[in-house]
N, C-alpha and C positions, 0 to 999 in steps of 0.2 A: 595342429589343431587350434581353433580359435577360442580365445578366453572370452566368453561373452559378458563377463562380470565388468569388463572395462567399457561396455557399451550400454551399461544401465542407466547411468546418469544422463547421457545425451539422449537416450531413448525416452526417459520419463520427461525430461524439459520438453522435448518434442510432441509427445502426446498430450501434454498439459497446453502447450501452445495451440494446438489443433483445437482441443475443446475450449479454450478461451476464445479463440478467434470465432468459432461457431457461436457461443453464447453472445459474445459482443455483437455479432452480426444480426441474430435474431432479436436480442432483447434490449438493446440500448441505441440511443441516439444523441447526436451531438447538438448542443444548443450555444448559440453565440449571441449575445445581445450588443450591438455597436452602439458607441457612444451617443450618435445622434438621437437615438430613441429615449435617452434618459433624461429626465428633468429634475429628480431628486436625488442629488449626490449624498445625502445624509443617510438614507437608506438604500443603497443600490441594489439593482436586482442581482439575483443570485448568479448569473452567468456573465456579469459585466467584467470582461477581460481587462479591459484598462484600468479598472479599480484593484482587481485581484493578483494581476499578474507579477507585480514585483514582490508581493509577499510569496507566491508560488515559487518563483525562481530561487528566492533565499532558502525556502525549506527544501527544494528539490536539491540544490547544491550541497545542503547540509547532510541530507541522507546519503547522496552518492559519494562525495569528496570527504566531507566531514568525518563521518561514521566510518568510512572505508580507511582512511588513513589514522583514526582513532584506535582502530582494531589492530594496529601494526605493533603493539606493545609486546606481543610475544615473539621473541627472536627466532624460533623456528618456523612460525607461522605468518610472518610478517607480509610477505608478498600473497601467499594464498588468502589472507584474511581480506586485502582488498579485492580480490578476485571474487572470493564468496560474498561480499559485502554487494558488489555489483549484480551478481546472479540472484542473490537473495530478494534484493530492493527490487529488481525488475519484476521478479516472479511474485512478489507480496503486493505491489501497486496493481498488477492484473487482476490478482485473486481478491483483493480487498475492493476494487472498483467494482467486481461482479457482486460480492456479497454485500457491501453495503448499498448497491443498486437494488438488490432483490429485498433487503430487510427495511431500508429507510426511503428509497426514491421512486418505488416502483409504482406506476401508475395503473390502477385498477381497470380502467377502461380499455386500453390497449396492451397492457402487460409488458410495457417498456420503461426503462428508467433513463433519466438523463445524465449524461457526463458532460461536465462542464468544468471551467477552471477551479471552482469551489470544491466539486467532488475529487478532482486530482490531487487538491491540497490535503483534504482530509484522508485520501488514501496515503499520501506521504506521512501523515501523522501515525497511521496504522502500521506502516512499515518501520517507524522508529521505534515501535514497542517490540518488534520482532528482531530488529537489529540489536537492542538491547539485550534480549535473550540469546542471540548469538554470541554476544561478547562474554556471556557466562559459561557457554559449553565450546567456545572456540578452541580447537586443539584436542577435543575429546571425541568429536563427531566428524564424520565425513560429509560430503556435499549432498548425497541423497538423504542423509538423516536431516541436514539443515532444510531442504526442501519439504520433507515431510512434516517437521516441527512447523515450518511457515503454514502449510496446509492446514494444520490441525490448531494452530495459535490464531490465524486470523478471524476465523468465525467466532472463536471464543472472546477474542479482543472486542470484536464488534457488538456482540451479545452485552458484554461488559458494559460498553458504552451505551448500548440502548437500554439497559436496565437503569444505568444512572441517569440518563437524560429523561426517561419516560416514566420510570418508577419514583426515583429521588428528586426528580426536578432539579438536577445538579447541573448548572450552566458552567461550561468549561470553554471559554471561546479560544483559548491558546492549546487546547487538548492536552495540556501538560499533566493533569490529573489523571486522565484515563491512560496516556502513554506509560507514564512512569510506576502508576500502580500495577498495571498488567505486566510491564516489562521486566519488573524485578519479581 
């Protein structure tokens, strides 16, 4: 007799990936601004990869490598913490890009939102708050519960950021205020 409980986690991730792929294909577009079109480097355009790429790589390495090995403090969960971190971070990045795109960046004319280097960086910050929450429950929950936690927390964290930016006009260029307030 086949135990279907062992297939729940990959099945959930596979179904989410199919839905995410469809949503990205229907509602997003990639923007890239080459350096040759830029004349004002003090206020660079949003998608200028040459300007934002070094910051993006630093944040991205911190999310995947830094948080992954930071969570190895539990002796019994050290290797699974790194694996949970990779899975949770990739899931959160995709989900945060979609939710932020629909809330912040959606164009009312064509219904699409832009994915560029800056939106990827902001999605990394959203995943930081989720990974902080993962550190609080690591060893108490399984992988399916972590994915469901992320699925619920990402829209709430983005709503928290939306309220902070648009209602309270609180500017946080480094995203540390929204990340740490929601992550704890």
